[in-house]
N, CA, C, O and CB atoms as a CASP TS submission, in Angstrom:
PFRMAT TS
TARGET T0000
AUTHOR 0000-0000-0000
METHOD Language model
MODEL 1
PARENT N/A
ATOM      1  N   MET     1     -22.686 -10.111   8.754  1.00  0.00           N
ATOM      2  CA  MET     1     -22.377 -11.518   8.581  1.00  0.00           C
ATOM      3  C   MET     1     -21.949 -12.116   9.924  1.00  0.00           C
ATOM      4  O   MET     1     -21.289 -11.457  10.727  1.00  0.00           O
ATOM      5  CB  MET     1     -21.273 -11.709   7.514  1.00  0.00           C
ATOM      6  N   ILE     2     -22.330 -13.350  10.148  1.00  0.00           N
ATOM      7  CA  ILE     2     -22.036 -14.029  11.411  1.00  0.00           C
ATOM      8  C   ILE     2     -20.605 -14.581  11.426  1.00  0.00           C
ATOM      9  O   ILE     2     -20.103 -15.071  10.414  1.00  0.00           O
ATOM     10  CB  ILE     2     -23.043 -15.167  11.649  1.00  0.00           C
ATOM     11  N   ASP     3     -19.973 -14.491  12.574  1.00  0.00           N
ATOM     12  CA  ASP     3     -18.636 -15.051  12.747  1.00  0.00           C
ATOM     13  C   ASP     3     -18.795 -16.539  13.090  1.00  0.00           C
ATOM     14  O   ASP     3     -19.299 -16.884  14.158  1.00  0.00           O
ATOM     15  CB  ASP     3     -17.827 -14.282  13.872  1.00  0.00           C
ATOM     16  N   MET     4     -18.375 -17.385  12.203  1.00  0.00           N
ATOM     17  CA  MET     4     -18.576 -18.830  12.352  1.00  0.00           C
ATOM     18  C   MET     4     -17.521 -19.501  13.223  1.00  0.00           C
ATOM     19  O   MET     4     -17.628 -20.699  13.487  1.00  0.00           O
ATOM     20  CB  MET     4     -18.585 -19.482  10.998  1.00  0.00           C
ATOM     21  N   THR     5     -16.529 -18.786  13.669  1.00  0.00           N
ATOM     22  CA  THR     5     -15.411 -19.372  14.399  1.00  0.00           C
ATOM     23  C   THR     5     -15.858 -20.218  15.585  1.00  0.00           C
ATOM     24  O   THR     5     -15.444 -21.370  15.712  1.00  0.00           O
ATOM     25  CB  THR     5     -14.489 -18.285  14.877  1.00  0.00           C
ATOM     26  N   LYS     6     -16.685 -19.668  16.441  1.00  0.00           N
ATOM     27  CA  LYS     6     -17.079 -20.416  17.644  1.00  0.00           C
ATOM     28  C   LYS     6     -17.946 -21.625  17.290  1.00  0.00           C
ATOM     29  O   LYS     6     -17.880 -22.653  17.963  1.00  0.00           O
ATOM     30  CB  LYS     6     -17.836 -19.498  18.620  1.00  0.00           C
ATOM     31  N   TYR     7     -18.758 -21.506  16.235  1.00  0.00           N
ATOM     32  CA  TYR     7     -19.600 -22.635  15.836  1.00  0.00           C
ATOM     33  C   TYR     7     -18.770 -23.744  15.192  1.00  0.00           C
ATOM     34  O   TYR     7     -19.051 -24.927  15.382  1.00  0.00           O
ATOM     35  CB  TYR     7     -20.693 -22.168  14.867  1.00  0.00           C
ATOM     36  N   ASP     8     -17.754 -23.356  14.436  1.00  0.00           N
ATOM     37  CA  ASP     8     -16.832 -24.343  13.869  1.00  0.00           C
ATOM     38  C   ASP     8     -16.099 -25.090  14.977  1.00  0.00           C
ATOM     39  O   ASP     8     -15.903 -26.302  14.891  1.00  0.00           O
ATOM     40  CB  ASP     8     -15.820 -23.663  12.927  1.00  0.00           C
ATOM     41  N   GLU     9     -15.697 -24.369  16.008  1.00  0.00           N
ATOM     42  CA  GLU     9     -15.012 -24.998  17.144  1.00  0.00           C
ATOM     43  C   GLU     9     -15.932 -25.991  17.852  1.00  0.00           C
ATOM     44  O   GLU     9     -15.510 -27.092  18.206  1.00  0.00           O
ATOM     45  CB  GLU     9     -14.523 -23.926  18.140  1.00  0.00           C
ATOM     46  N   ILE    10     -17.181 -25.601  18.055  1.00  0.00           N
ATOM     47  CA  ILE    10     -18.155 -26.490  18.710  1.00  0.00           C
ATOM     48  C   ILE    10     -18.360 -27.741  17.863  1.00  0.00           C
ATOM     49  O   ILE    10     -18.330 -28.859  18.379  1.00  0.00           O
ATOM     50  CB  ILE    10     -19.514 -25.759  18.938  1.00  0.00           C
ATOM     51  N   TYR    11     -18.568 -27.551  16.563  1.00  0.00           N
ATOM     52  CA  TYR    11     -18.767 -28.686  15.655  1.00  0.00           C
ATOM     53  C   TYR    11     -17.574 -29.628  15.703  1.00  0.00           C
ATOM     54  O   TYR    11     -17.747 -30.838  15.850  1.00  0.00           O
ATOM     55  CB  TYR    11     -18.995 -28.196  14.215  1.00  0.00           C
ATOM     56  N   ASN    12     -16.376 -29.092  15.582  1.00  0.00           N
ATOM     57  CA  ASN    12     -15.177 -29.932  15.577  1.00  0.00           C
ATOM     58  C   ASN    12     -14.980 -30.661  16.894  1.00  0.00           C
ATOM     59  O   ASN    12     -14.548 -31.813  16.910  1.00  0.00           O
ATOM     60  CB  ASN    12     -13.956 -29.095  15.274  1.00  0.00           C
ATOM     61  N   GLU    13     -15.289 -30.008  17.981  1.00  0.00           N
ATOM     62  CA  GLU    13     -15.168 -30.667  19.281  1.00  0.00           C
ATOM     63  C   GLU    13     -16.179 -31.810  19.404  1.00  0.00           C
ATOM     64  O   GLU    13     -15.846 -32.890  19.891  1.00  0.00           O
ATOM     65  CB  GLU    13     -15.369 -29.649  20.422  1.00  0.00           C
ATOM     66  N   MET    14     -17.410 -31.565  18.964  1.00  0.00           N
ATOM     67  CA  MET    14     -18.450 -32.586  19.100  1.00  0.00           C
ATOM     68  C   MET    14     -18.210 -33.769  18.159  1.00  0.00           C
ATOM     69  O   MET    14     -18.486 -34.911  18.525  1.00  0.00           O
ATOM     70  CB  MET    14     -19.824 -31.976  18.827  1.00  0.00           C
ATOM     71  N   LYS    15     -17.704 -33.513  16.964  1.00  0.00           N
ATOM     72  CA  LYS    15     -17.497 -34.621  16.025  1.00  0.00           C
ATOM     73  C   LYS    15     -16.362 -35.538  16.473  1.00  0.00           C
ATOM     74  O   LYS    15     -16.251 -36.666  15.993  1.00  0.00           O
ATOM     75  CB  LYS    15     -17.201 -34.079  14.627  1.00  0.00           C
ATOM     76  N   ASN    16     -15.523 -35.065  17.385  1.00  0.00           N
ATOM     77  CA  ASN    16     -14.420 -35.881  17.883  1.00  0.00           C
ATOM     78  C   ASN    16     -14.743 -36.626  19.178  1.00  0.00           C
ATOM     79  O   ASN    16     -13.896 -37.348  19.704  1.00  0.00           O
ATOM     80  CB  ASN    16     -13.219 -35.017  18.099  1.00  0.00           C
ATOM     81  N   LEU    17     -15.952 -36.459  19.691  1.00  0.00           N
ATOM     82  CA  LEU    17     -16.357 -37.186  20.900  1.00  0.00           C
ATOM     83  C   LEU    17     -16.655 -38.638  20.551  1.00  0.00           C
ATOM     84  O   LEU    17     -17.163 -38.936  19.470  1.00  0.00           O
ATOM     85  CB  LEU    17     -17.596 -36.521  21.560  1.00  0.00           C
ATOM     86  N   ASP    18     -16.336 -39.534  21.474  1.00  0.00           N
ATOM     87  CA  ASP    18     -16.730 -40.924  21.263  1.00  0.00           C
ATOM     88  C   ASP    18     -18.077 -41.168  21.951  1.00  0.00           C
ATOM     89  O   ASP    18     -18.588 -40.299  22.657  1.00  0.00           O
ATOM     90  CB  ASP    18     -15.638 -41.906  21.807  1.00  0.00           C
ATOM     91  N   ILE    19     -18.633 -42.337  21.741  1.00  0.00           N
ATOM     92  CA  ILE    19     -19.980 -42.639  22.231  1.00  0.00           C
ATOM     93  C   ILE    19     -20.065 -42.530  23.750  1.00  0.00           C
ATOM     94  O   ILE    19     -21.077 -42.074  24.282  1.00  0.00           O
ATOM     95  CB  ILE    19     -20.401 -44.039  21.789  1.00  0.00           C
ATOM     96  N   ASP    20     -19.018 -42.941  24.449  1.00  0.00           N
ATOM     97  CA  ASP    20     -19.030 -42.850  25.917  1.00  0.00           C
ATOM     98  C   ASP    20     -19.077 -41.395  26.387  1.00  0.00           C
ATOM     99  O   ASP    20     -19.754 -41.075  27.364  1.00  0.00           O
ATOM    100  CB  ASP    20     -17.792 -43.548  26.504  1.00  0.00           C
ATOM    101  N   GLU    21     -18.364 -40.527  25.696  1.00  0.00           N
ATOM    102  CA  GLU    21     -18.393 -39.112  26.060  1.00  0.00           C
ATOM    103  C   GLU    21     -19.776 -38.509  25.804  1.00  0.00           C
ATOM    104  O   GLU    21     -20.281 -37.731  26.613  1.00  0.00           O
ATOM    105  CB  GLU    21     -17.322 -38.336  25.276  1.00  0.00           C
ATOM    106  N   PHE    22     -20.387 -38.877  24.663  1.00  0.00           N
ATOM    107  CA  PHE    22     -21.738 -38.402  24.396  1.00  0.00           C
ATOM    108  C   PHE    22     -22.710 -38.901  25.457  1.00  0.00           C
ATOM    109  O   PHE    22     -23.576 -38.148  25.903  1.00  0.00           O
ATOM    110  CB  PHE    22     -22.196 -38.848  23.008  1.00  0.00           C
ATOM    111  N   LEU    23     -22.581 -40.146  25.861  1.00  0.00           N
ATOM    112  CA  LEU    23     -23.477 -40.679  26.893  1.00  0.00           C
ATOM    113  C   LEU    23     -23.324 -39.915  28.201  1.00  0.00           C
ATOM    114  O   LEU    23     -24.314 -39.632  28.875  1.00  0.00           O
ATOM    115  CB  LEU    23     -23.204 -42.169  27.124  1.00  0.00           C
ATOM    116  N   GLN    24     -22.096 -39.583  28.560  1.00  0.00           N
ATOM    117  CA  GLN    24     -21.868 -38.799  29.779  1.00  0.00           C
ATOM    118  C   GLN    24     -22.523 -37.422  29.670  1.00  0.00           C
ATOM    119  O   GLN    24     -23.125 -36.937  30.628  1.00  0.00           O
ATOM    120  CB  GLN    24     -20.357 -38.648  30.049  1.00  0.00           C
ATOM    121  N   ILE    25     -22.402 -36.806  28.511  1.00  0.00           N
ATOM    122  CA  ILE    25     -23.006 -35.489  28.296  1.00  0.00           C
ATOM    123  C   ILE    25     -24.527 -35.588  28.405  1.00  0.00           C
ATOM    124  O   ILE    25     -25.166 -34.760  29.054  1.00  0.00           O
ATOM    125  CB  ILE    25     -22.597 -34.915  26.913  1.00  0.00           C
ATOM    126  N   ILE    26     -25.098 -36.602  27.767  1.00  0.00           N
ATOM    127  CA  ILE    26     -26.557 -36.778  27.772  1.00  0.00           C
ATOM    128  C   ILE    26     -27.061 -37.020  29.196  1.00  0.00           C
ATOM    129  O   ILE    26     -28.042 -36.411  29.623  1.00  0.00           O
ATOM    130  CB  ILE    26     -26.968 -37.955  26.851  1.00  0.00           C
ATOM    131  N   VAL    27     -26.399 -37.895  29.916  1.00  0.00           N
ATOM    132  CA  VAL    27     -26.814 -38.222  31.284  1.00  0.00           C
ATOM    133  C   VAL    27     -26.705 -37.007  32.201  1.00  0.00           C
ATOM    134  O   VAL    27     -27.526 -36.830  33.101  1.00  0.00           O
ATOM    135  CB  VAL    27     -25.965 -39.375  31.840  1.00  0.00           C
ATOM    136  N   ASN    28     -25.698 -36.173  31.975  1.00  0.00           N
ATOM    137  CA  ASN    28     -25.463 -35.030  32.856  1.00  0.00           C
ATOM    138  C   ASN    28     -26.115 -33.734  32.381  1.00  0.00           C
ATOM    139  O   ASN    28     -25.932 -32.690  33.008  1.00  0.00           O
ATOM    140  CB  ASN    28     -23.996 -34.812  33.003  1.00  0.00           C
ATOM    141  N   ALA    29     -26.863 -33.781  31.299  1.00  0.00           N
ATOM    142  CA  ALA    29     -27.544 -32.586  30.815  1.00  0.00           C
ATOM    143  C   ALA    29     -28.531 -32.093  31.873  1.00  0.00           C
ATOM    144  O   ALA    29     -29.107 -32.885  32.619  1.00  0.00           O
ATOM    145  CB  ALA    29     -28.273 -32.872  29.477  1.00  0.00           C
ATOM    146  N   GLU    30     -28.715 -30.795  31.925  1.00  0.00           N
ATOM    147  CA  GLU    30     -29.534 -30.202  32.973  1.00  0.00           C
ATOM    148  C   GLU    30     -31.034 -30.261  32.703  1.00  0.00           C
ATOM    149  O   GLU    30     -31.836 -30.147  33.630  1.00  0.00           O
ATOM    150  CB  GLU    30     -29.131 -28.788  33.169  1.00  0.00           C
ATOM    151  N   SER    31     -31.411 -30.436  31.463  1.00  0.00           N
ATOM    152  CA  SER    31     -32.840 -30.444  31.160  1.00  0.00           C
ATOM    153  C   SER    31     -33.159 -31.505  30.102  1.00  0.00           C
ATOM    154  O   SER    31     -32.272 -32.027  29.427  1.00  0.00           O
ATOM    155  CB  SER    31     -33.297 -29.051  30.678  1.00  0.00           C
ATOM    156  N   LYS    32     -34.437 -31.801  29.985  1.00  0.00           N
ATOM    157  CA  LYS    32     -34.900 -32.743  28.972  1.00  0.00           C
ATOM    158  C   LYS    32     -34.543 -32.225  27.576  1.00  0.00           C
ATOM    159  O   LYS    32     -34.126 -32.991  26.707  1.00  0.00           O
ATOM    160  CB  LYS    32     -36.427 -32.970  29.095  1.00  0.00           C
ATOM    161  N   GLU    33     -34.713 -30.929  27.377  1.00  0.00           N
ATOM    162  CA  GLU    33     -34.398 -30.333  26.074  1.00  0.00           C
ATOM    163  C   GLU    33     -32.914 -30.506  25.730  1.00  0.00           C
ATOM    164  O   GLU    33     -32.577 -30.828  24.590  1.00  0.00           O
ATOM    165  CB  GLU    33     -34.772 -28.838  26.067  1.00  0.00           C
ATOM    166  N   GLU    34     -32.036 -30.295  26.698  1.00  0.00           N
ATOM    167  CA  GLU    34     -30.603 -30.470  26.462  1.00  0.00           C
ATOM    168  C   GLU    34     -30.279 -31.933  26.166  1.00  0.00           C
ATOM    169  O   GLU    34     -29.482 -32.225  25.274  1.00  0.00           O
ATOM    170  CB  GLU    34     -29.792 -29.981  27.676  1.00  0.00           C
ATOM    171  N   ARG    35     -30.891 -32.849  26.909  1.00  0.00           N
ATOM    172  CA  ARG    35     -30.661 -34.282  26.652  1.00  0.00           C
ATOM    173  C   ARG    35     -31.061 -34.640  25.229  1.00  0.00           C
ATOM    174  O   ARG    35     -30.339 -35.356  24.534  1.00  0.00           O
ATOM    175  CB  ARG    35     -31.449 -35.152  27.658  1.00  0.00           C
ATOM    176  N   GLU    36     -32.212 -34.139  24.799  1.00  0.00           N
ATOM    177  CA  GLU    36     -32.678 -34.410  23.445  1.00  0.00           C
ATOM    178  C   GLU    36     -31.730 -33.807  22.410  1.00  0.00           C
ATOM    179  O   GLU    36     -31.417 -34.450  21.408  1.00  0.00           O
ATOM    180  CB  GLU    36     -34.096 -33.862  23.250  1.00  0.00           C
ATOM    181  N   PHE    37     -31.280 -32.596  22.642  1.00  0.00           N
ATOM    182  CA  PHE    37     -30.352 -31.935  21.731  1.00  0.00           C
ATOM    183  C   PHE    37     -29.078 -32.762  21.570  1.00  0.00           C
ATOM    184  O   PHE    37     -28.669 -33.065  20.450  1.00  0.00           O
ATOM    185  CB  PHE    37     -30.012 -30.523  22.237  1.00  0.00           C
ATOM    186  N   TYR    38     -28.454 -33.125  22.685  1.00  0.00           N
ATOM    187  CA  TYR    38     -27.205 -33.882  22.628  1.00  0.00           C
ATOM    188  C   TYR    38     -27.425 -35.278  22.050  1.00  0.00           C
ATOM    189  O   TYR    38     -26.559 -35.806  21.353  1.00  0.00           O
ATOM    190  CB  TYR    38     -26.584 -33.986  24.020  1.00  0.00           C
ATOM    191  N   SER    39     -28.558 -35.862  22.333  1.00  0.00           N
ATOM    192  CA  SER    39     -28.884 -37.169  21.772  1.00  0.00           C
ATOM    193  C   SER    39     -28.987 -37.092  20.246  1.00  0.00           C
ATOM    194  O   SER    39     -28.496 -37.974  19.541  1.00  0.00           O
ATOM    195  CB  SER    39     -30.200 -37.696  22.373  1.00  0.00           C
ATOM    196  N   ARG    40     -29.620 -36.049  19.751  1.00  0.00           N
ATOM    197  CA  ARG    40     -29.753 -35.893  18.291  1.00  0.00           C
ATOM    198  C   ARG    40     -28.401 -35.621  17.632  1.00  0.00           C
ATOM    199  O   ARG    40     -28.138 -36.113  16.535  1.00  0.00           O
ATOM    200  CB  ARG    40     -30.732 -34.751  17.963  1.00  0.00           C
ATOM    201  N   ILE    41     -27.566 -34.862  18.277  1.00  0.00           N
ATOM    202  CA  ILE    41     -26.227 -34.607  17.728  1.00  0.00           C
ATOM    203  C   ILE    41     -25.438 -35.919  17.699  1.00  0.00           C
ATOM    204  O   ILE    41     -24.761 -36.220  16.716  1.00  0.00           O
ATOM    205  CB  ILE    41     -25.471 -33.524  18.573  1.00  0.00           C
ATOM    206  N   SER    42     -25.529 -36.688  18.773  1.00  0.00           N
ATOM    207  CA  SER    42     -24.873 -37.994  18.824  1.00  0.00           C
ATOM    208  C   SER    42     -25.385 -38.898  17.705  1.00  0.00           C
ATOM    209  O   SER    42     -24.594 -39.545  17.020  1.00  0.00           O
ATOM    210  CB  SER    42     -25.102 -38.660  20.194  1.00  0.00           C
ATOM    211  N   ASP    43     -26.691 -38.944  17.520  1.00  0.00           N
ATOM    212  CA  ASP    43     -27.286 -39.754  16.449  1.00  0.00           C
ATOM    213  C   ASP    43     -26.754 -39.338  15.084  1.00  0.00           C
ATOM    214  O   ASP    43     -26.464 -40.192  14.246  1.00  0.00           O
ATOM    215  CB  ASP    43     -28.815 -39.634  16.473  1.00  0.00           C
ATOM    216  N   PHE    44     -26.625 -38.044  14.854  1.00  0.00           N
ATOM    217  CA  PHE    44     -26.108 -37.542  13.577  1.00  0.00           C
ATOM    218  C   PHE    44     -24.724 -38.122  13.288  1.00  0.00           C
ATOM    219  O   PHE    44     -24.477 -38.632  12.195  1.00  0.00           O
ATOM    220  CB  PHE    44     -26.045 -36.000  13.587  1.00  0.00           C
ATOM    221  N   PHE    45     -23.820 -38.043  14.273  1.00  0.00           N
ATOM    222  CA  PHE    45     -22.463 -38.514  14.048  1.00  0.00           C
ATOM    223  C   PHE    45     -22.394 -40.041  13.942  1.00  0.00           C
ATOM    224  O   PHE    45     -21.577 -40.567  13.186  1.00  0.00           O
ATOM    225  CB  PHE    45     -21.558 -38.030  15.167  1.00  0.00           C
ATOM    226  N   ILE    46     -23.233 -40.750  14.681  1.00  0.00           N
ATOM    227  CA  ILE    46     -23.290 -42.211  14.561  1.00  0.00           C
ATOM    228  C   ILE    46     -23.778 -42.603  13.169  1.00  0.00           C
ATOM    229  O   ILE    46     -23.203 -43.488  12.536  1.00  0.00           O
ATOM    230  CB  ILE    46     -24.217 -42.817  15.647  1.00  0.00           C
ATOM    231  N   GLN    47     -24.828 -41.952  12.694  1.00  0.00           N
ATOM    232  CA  GLN    47     -25.361 -42.252  11.365  1.00  0.00           C
ATOM    233  C   GLN    47     -24.351 -41.927  10.276  1.00  0.00           C
ATOM    234  O   GLN    47     -24.253 -42.651   9.285  1.00  0.00           O
ATOM    235  CB  GLN    47     -26.652 -41.478  11.124  1.00  0.00           C
ATOM    236  N   LYS    48     -23.613 -40.864  10.446  1.00  0.00           N
ATOM    237  CA  LYS    48     -22.583 -40.487   9.478  1.00  0.00           C
ATOM    238  C   LYS    48     -21.506 -41.574   9.421  1.00  0.00           C
ATOM    239  O   LYS    48     -21.080 -41.967   8.336  1.00  0.00           O
ATOM    240  CB  LYS    48     -21.954 -39.113   9.849  1.00  0.00           C
ATOM    241  N   ALA    49     -21.072 -42.054  10.573  1.00  0.00           N
ATOM    242  CA  ALA    49     -20.058 -43.105  10.629  1.00  0.00           C
ATOM    243  C   ALA    49     -20.589 -44.399  10.012  1.00  0.00           C
ATOM    244  O   ALA    49     -19.864 -45.078   9.285  1.00  0.00           O
ATOM    245  CB  ALA    49     -19.615 -43.350  12.085  1.00  0.00           C
ATOM    246  N   GLN    50     -21.840 -44.747  10.292  1.00  0.00           N
ATOM    247  CA  GLN    50     -22.443 -45.949   9.710  1.00  0.00           C
ATOM    248  C   GLN    50     -22.503 -45.837   8.191  1.00  0.00           C
ATOM    249  O   GLN    50     -22.204 -46.801   7.486  1.00  0.00           O
ATOM    250  CB  GLN    50     -23.856 -46.179  10.282  1.00  0.00           C
ATOM    251  N   LYS    51     -22.882 -44.688   7.691  1.00  0.00           N
ATOM    252  CA  LYS    51     -22.966 -44.474   6.240  1.00  0.00           C
ATOM    253  C   LYS    51     -21.597 -44.663   5.591  1.00  0.00           C
ATOM    254  O   LYS    51     -21.488 -45.284   4.533  1.00  0.00           O
ATOM    255  CB  LYS    51     -23.514 -43.061   5.928  1.00  0.00           C
ATOM    256  N   GLU    52     -20.560 -44.130   6.220  1.00  0.00           N
ATOM    257  CA  GLU    52     -19.206 -44.265   5.689  1.00  0.00           C
ATOM    258  C   GLU    52     -18.777 -45.733   5.660  1.00  0.00           C
ATOM    259  O   GLU    52     -18.142 -46.173   4.702  1.00  0.00           O
ATOM    260  CB  GLU    52     -18.218 -43.437   6.528  1.00  0.00           C
ATOM    261  N   LEU    53     -19.120 -46.493   6.704  1.00  0.00           N
ATOM    262  CA  LEU    53     -18.777 -47.913   6.738  1.00  0.00           C
ATOM    263  C   LEU    53     -19.528 -48.691   5.665  1.00  0.00           C
ATOM    264  O   LEU    53     -18.962 -49.584   5.035  1.00  0.00           O
ATOM    265  CB  LEU    53     -19.080 -48.499   8.115  1.00  0.00           C
ATOM    266  N   ILE    54     -20.789 -48.360   5.456  1.00  0.00           N
ATOM    267  CA  ILE    54     -21.588 -49.023   4.424  1.00  0.00           C
ATOM    268  C   ILE    54     -21.015 -48.724   3.054  1.00  0.00           C
ATOM    269  O   ILE    54     -20.896 -49.623   2.222  1.00  0.00           O
ATOM    270  CB  ILE    54     -23.060 -48.580   4.497  1.00  0.00           C
ATOM    271  N   GLU    55     -20.660 -47.477   2.810  1.00  0.00           N
ATOM    272  CA  GLU    55     -20.092 -47.090   1.513  1.00  0.00           C
ATOM    273  C   GLU    55     -18.767 -47.791   1.248  1.00  0.00           C
ATOM    274  O   GLU    55     -18.437 -48.058   0.093  1.00  0.00           O
ATOM    275  CB  GLU    55     -19.896 -45.578   1.450  1.00  0.00           C
ATOM    276  N   LYS    56     -17.995 -48.097   2.299  1.00  0.00           N
ATOM    277  CA  LYS    56     -16.724 -48.813   2.157  1.00  0.00           C
ATOM    278  C   LYS    56     -16.927 -50.327   2.077  1.00  0.00           C
ATOM    279  O   LYS    56     -15.971 -51.072   1.861  1.00  0.00           O
ATOM    280  CB  LYS    56     -15.800 -48.478   3.325  1.00  0.00           C
ATOM    281  N   GLY    57     -18.166 -50.782   2.249  1.00  0.00           N
ATOM    282  CA  GLY    57     -18.460 -52.200   2.204  1.00  0.00           C
ATOM    283  C   GLY    57     -18.061 -52.962   3.444  1.00  0.00           C
ATOM    284  O   GLY    57     -17.975 -54.190   3.427  1.00  0.00           O
ATOM    285  N   ILE    58     -17.818 -52.237   4.519  1.00  0.00           N
ATOM    286  CA  ILE    58     -17.401 -52.857   5.782  1.00  0.00           C
ATOM    287  C   ILE    58     -18.600 -53.322   6.585  1.00  0.00           C
ATOM    288  O   ILE    58     -18.511 -54.286   7.347  1.00  0.00           O
ATOM    289  CB  ILE    58     -16.569 -51.880   6.611  1.00  0.00           C
ATOM    290  N   PHE    59     -19.712 -52.640   6.415  1.00  0.00           N
ATOM    291  CA  PHE    59     -20.894 -52.924   7.239  1.00  0.00           C
ATOM    292  C   PHE    59     -22.095 -53.141   6.358  1.00  0.00           C
ATOM    293  O   PHE    59     -23.191 -53.393   6.860  1.00  0.00           O
ATOM    294  CB  PHE    59     -21.165 -51.784   8.233  1.00  0.00           C
TER
END
């Protein structure tokens, strides 16, 4: 069985980043593949936040 500890830490760290931090990560990524990866992770958290706002009737 896989030890999820390090992956949980990565997830929790990434979900607490704000948009400016994600942009810095994307801009400073070393490769196109890394930029795409971080961009997709950023999109996931933005979409999650938008969904929560819509469900609350705020947006």
